[in-house]
Structures are given as C-alpha cells and as structure tokens.
C-alpha positions in Angstrom: 85.0 80.1 116.2 82.3 79.6 118.6 79.9 76.8 117.4 77.4 76.5 114.9 74.8 76.0 117.6 75.8 79.1 119.4 76.0 81.7 116.1 72.6 80.0 115.1 71.4 81.1 118.4 72.6 84.7 118.1 71.2 85.0 114.7 67.7 83.6 115.4 67.3 86.4 118.8 68.3 89.3 116.7 65.7 91.8 114.7 65.8 91.0 111.0 68.6 92.3 109.0 70.4 93.0 111.7 73.8 92.7 112.2 75.1 90.3 114.6 78.9 89.9 115.9 80.6 86.8 116.9 84.0 87.0 118.5 86.1 84.6 119.6 89.9 85.3 119.9 91.0 81.9 120.1 90.1 81.1 117.1 90.0 83.7 114.8 93.5 84.9 115.6 93.2 88.6 115.6 90.4 88.8 112.9 86.6 90.7 113.8 83.9 88.4 112.4 80.1 90.0 111.9 77.4 87.4 110.7 74.6 89.0 108.5 71.2 87.8 109.3 68.2 88.6 107.0 64.7 87.7 106.6 64.0 84.1 108.3 67.8 83.8 108.9 69.1 80.5 109.6 73.3 79.3 109.7 73.7 78.7 106.3 72.0 82.1 105.6 74.6 84.0 107.9 77.4 85.4 105.7 80.8 86.5 107.8 80.0 90.6 107.2 83.8 92.2 107.8 86.8 90.7 109.0 89.7 93.3 109.8 93.2 91.9 110.7 93.9 93.0 113.5 97.2 95.2 113.6 98.4 94.2 117.2 98.4 90.3 116.1 99.2 89.7 112.9 98.3 85.9 112.4 97.2 83.5 110.1 93.5 82.8 108.8 91.7 79.5 109.1 88.7 79.5 107.7 86.7 76.4 109.6 85.3 75.7 106.9 83.1 78.7 106.6 82.2 80.2 103.2 81.7 83.9 102.0 79.4 83.3 99.3 76.2 85.0 99.2 76.8 88.3 98.3 73.0 89.1 98.4 72.7 88.4 101.8 74.8 91.4 102.4 78.5 89.4 103.3 81.0 91.3 103.0 84.8 91.1 102.7 88.1 93.3 102.1 91.1 93.0 102.0 93.1 95.5 103.3 97.1 96.8 102.7 96.3 95.0 99.2 99.5 97.2 96.8 98.9 99.7 94.3 100.8 100.4 91.5 100.1 102.0 88.4 100.7 100.2 84.9 102.6 103.1 84.4 106.0 104.0 86.5 104.1 107.0 89.0 100.4 106.6 89.8 100.4 111.0 89.7 101.6 110.5 86.6 98.1 108.2 85.4 96.3 111.9 84.7 99.3 113.7 82.7 99.2 111.1 80.6 95.5 110.0 79.8 94.3 113.5 80.0 96.9 115.7 78.5 98.7 112.4 76.1 102.3 113.4 78.3 105.2 111.4 77.0 105.3 108.5 79.8 109.2 108.9 79.9 108.8 111.9 81.5 108.2 110.5 84.5 111.4 110.0 86.6 110.8 106.7 87.3 109.5 105.2 84.2 112.2 102.5 84.5 111.4 101.4 88.1 109.4 98.6 86.5 112.7 96.8 84.9 112.1 98.7 81.4 115.6 100.0 79.8 114.3 101.2 76.6 112.1 104.1 76.4 110.4 102.9 72.7 109.6 99.5 74.4 108.0 100.9 77.8 105.8 103.5 75.4 104.5 100.9 73.7 104.0 98.3 76.8 102.9 100.4 79.7 99.7 101.4 78.3 98.7 97.7 77.7 99.9 96.1 80.9 97.1 96.4 83.3 96.5 92.5 83.6 100.2 92.7 84.9 100.3 94.9 87.4 97.1 93.6 89.0 99.0 90.5 89.3 102.0 92.1 90.4 99.5 94.0 93.3 98.0 90.2 94.3 102.1 88.5 94.5 103.2 91.5 96.3 100.2 91.4 98.7 101.0 87.5 99.5 104.6 87.7 99.2 105.3 85.8 96.2 108.4 86.8 94.9 108.5 87.5 90.9 110.9 89.3 88.5 110.3 93.0 87.4 107.1 93.2 85.9 109.4 93.6 82.2 110.9 90.3 83.1 107.5 88.9 83.5 106.0 90.6 80.2 109.0 88.4 79.1 107.7 85.1 80.2 103.7 86.0 79.8 105.1 86.9 75.7 106.6 83.5 75.8 103.9 81.6 77.4 101.2 83.5 74.6 99.1 86.0 77.2 100.1 88.4 75.1 100.3 87.9 71.0 101.5 90.6 68.9 99.9 90.8 65.6 101.4 91.7 62.1 99.8 94.7 62.1 101.7 95.7 65.0 98.6 95.4 67.6 98.9 93.1 70.2 96.2 90.0 71.1 95.8 90.2 75.2 95.9 89.5 77.8 94.7 86.3 77.0 93.2 84.5 79.8 93.9 80.7 79.5 97.1 81.0 79.0 97.6 83.8 81.6 96.1 81.3 84.0 98.3 78.1 83.0 101.5 80.1 83.1 100.3 81.7 86.4 99.7 78.5 88.1 103.0 77.2 86.6 105.3 80.2 87.8 104.0 81.3 91.0 101.4 78.6 92.4 98.2 80.9 92.0 95.2 79.0 91.2 93.2 81.0 88.1 89.8 80.4 87.5 88.7 82.1 84.5 84.9 83.8 84.8 83.2 84.0 81.7 79.4 85.2 81.2 79.5 86.5 85.0 77.6 89.8 86.2 80.2 91.6 88.5 78.1 91.1 92.1 78.5 87.4 91.0 82.2 87.8 90.4 82.8 90.2 93.9 81.5 87.0 95.6 84.3 85.3 94.9 86.5 87.4 97.3 87.2 85.7 100.4 90.2 85.5 103.0 92.5 83.6 99.8 91.3 84.7 97.2 92.1 88.5 94.9 89.8 89.0 91.5 90.3 90.7 88.0 88.0 91.7 86.2 87.5 93.2 82.3 86.2 96.9 82.6 86.4 99.4 79.9 89.5 101.8 80.5 86.7 104.6 81.4 85.7 103.4 84.5 88.2 105.4 86.0 85.4 108.9 85.2 82.5 107.0 86.7 80.3 110.3 86.3 80.5 109.8 82.9 79.1 107.9 79.9 81.0 105.2 78.8 80.9 103.5 74.9 81.3 100.0 75.9 82.8 97.7 77.9 85.8 95.7 78.8 89.5 96.3 76.9 90.8 97.4 80.6 91.6 95.7 83.6 91.0 96.2 87.2 92.1 94.0 90.6 88.9 93.5 92.5 89.8 93.4 96.4 87.0 94.0 98.4 83.0 93.8 98.3 80.4 94.9 100.3 77.6 98.0 100.8 76.0 96.8 97.6 79.5 97.7 95.6 83.1 96.8 95.3 86.5 98.2 96.0 89.3 97.9 93.5 92.5 99.1 92.5 92.7 100.4 88.9 96.1 100.6 87.5 95.3 103.1 84.8 92.5 105.1 87.4 92.7 108.9 88.5 91.9 109.8 92.1 89.3 109.4 93.6 89.1 105.7 91.4 92.7 104.8 91.5 93.6 102.8 94.7 90.6 101.5 96.9 88.7 103.1 95.0 84.9 101.5 95.9 81.9 102.0 93.5 78.2 100.3 93.2 78.0 97.5 91.2 75.5 98.9 89.3 78.1 101.8 88.5 80.6 98.9 87.5 77.9 96.8 85.7 77.7 99.9 83.0 81.3 99.2 82.4 82.1 95.3 83.2 82.6 93.2 80.3 81.5 89.9 82.1 84.4 88.5 82.4 87.5 88.1 84.3 89.5 85.3 86.7 89.7 84.9 90.4 93.3 84.4 91.9 93.5 82.3 95.1 96.8 82.9 97.3 98.9 79.9 96.7 99.6 77.1 99.2 103.2 76.4 99.9 
C-alpha cells in the first residue's frame, strides 16, 4: 500500500468529491483500491471505494490497518462470487411456491439440502432463511459444514429455533445462533440491535458479511409492505447509496446479487441483524 503521505497528497490534490485511485501491486495482491476524497478530505476520511479481486491473481487480502467504516463518505465494498442459495431446493421454484402456492416437494431438487421426509421439508424450508444465509457465507469462505437439514438439527439442539406447543416456531434466535456458529465454525458473530441499514452495511469489509432482518415483501420493493422483520437476507456489498444482497426467498431481479438503495431497504428493515466475520484458522 502506498504510504500515508502519498495517499494524503493525492487526496488533497484532487477536486472535492472526486474518486482517486491508488495502486500498489506488491501490496494489494490483485486488489484494486480506490479512495474517495470528500470536502476538506484528510487521510482519515479517505475510505476505500472499491476493491475488486483480480481474476488473474487469487492472492489473500491484507488490510494493512485500513478500515472501511465511513459509509456516509461514499465508502464502497462488494464481495464478488458469494454463492446464492434458495431456502427451497431450487432458485427458480421460489416464484411458484410463494406466488402460486406450489407444493415445494414438486421441485425435483427438494432433497438437495439433506431432507429425506417431505413433510419435514415442507414445514422447515420456509423457515430456514437464516441457515441459508449462513450456508452461503460458509461456502464463500471455504468452511466445511453439514447439509442444511443436519445443520438444522444442531441449531435446534442449541436453541437457535424453538418449536412451541402450538406447533409454531420461534427463531432464528440471534444469541444462541451466535454462540453455536462461533463454536462450530469459528465464525465471529456480532449481534446488531436498533441499528439502521446504512450502519449495518458499513460493517461489511474484506472479512465481514451481514445478515439483517427484513420483511419478506422485500422481494417486491415497488409494493407497499405491512411491517418490518420476519425474514433474513445476506448483505455482501455496500455502495452507491445502497446494499447488494442475496434473498433466500427472493424473486428475480431481487433474488441473487440484488441491489436496493438504503431508503428502500429501510422500509422493510427491522433494525437488527448479525455481522459475520470470517474465521481465522
């Protein structure tokens, strides 16, 4: 990484609000850094605007102590290649299930997540948005894990979900989830409460993704929604005044690698969620 003096000089030379790119191949290891310089910019206010992993050089990233935490100053970070999974067997079956009430077991891939009993799959698949987000994060980081149905068994054992006497389910419950995920996979989980979507998105960096609570209606952002919360999505990028995300029960174009502005997401957002940080082995 160029030294602080070089970065500061380049920032100060640039017109206000101009994006300034700083390259240093020996240190960036295949990543491109751009630093955004706002009004009266100083080094502490220059945030990484973009970091794109070079397809030609798949080298590890080292932050060199630089943070990406000032989303108000235009900071952008997007993880590329985070796998998308539907909480049902196939992504193209989400629309028939949620819009037309199709039987999830008509999907020929309903057993792909490890379920063997149709009734158990029908009961649980619509409730596993959180485990599906976790599965995407684990696979992105190369962390081994059991199929989703077996992860569900462990989650139930650790109190992540609680089946009520009336047959309903409470969960995903954040703090038991955090304890289980940290112990089982080495992923550090920070629970976020009473936090706006821009602040939660600002937590995303080279080693961190976020799961946030929204209402299921976010799959139709152009429509009005009755409330906030009740569903979980995976945030894997922030920038341009909004967030990139995977929605396990989404419908294209708001299913995989979708982007919405903060103002739109805030209508559905319950101001809670979890930041997941890659394990250090």
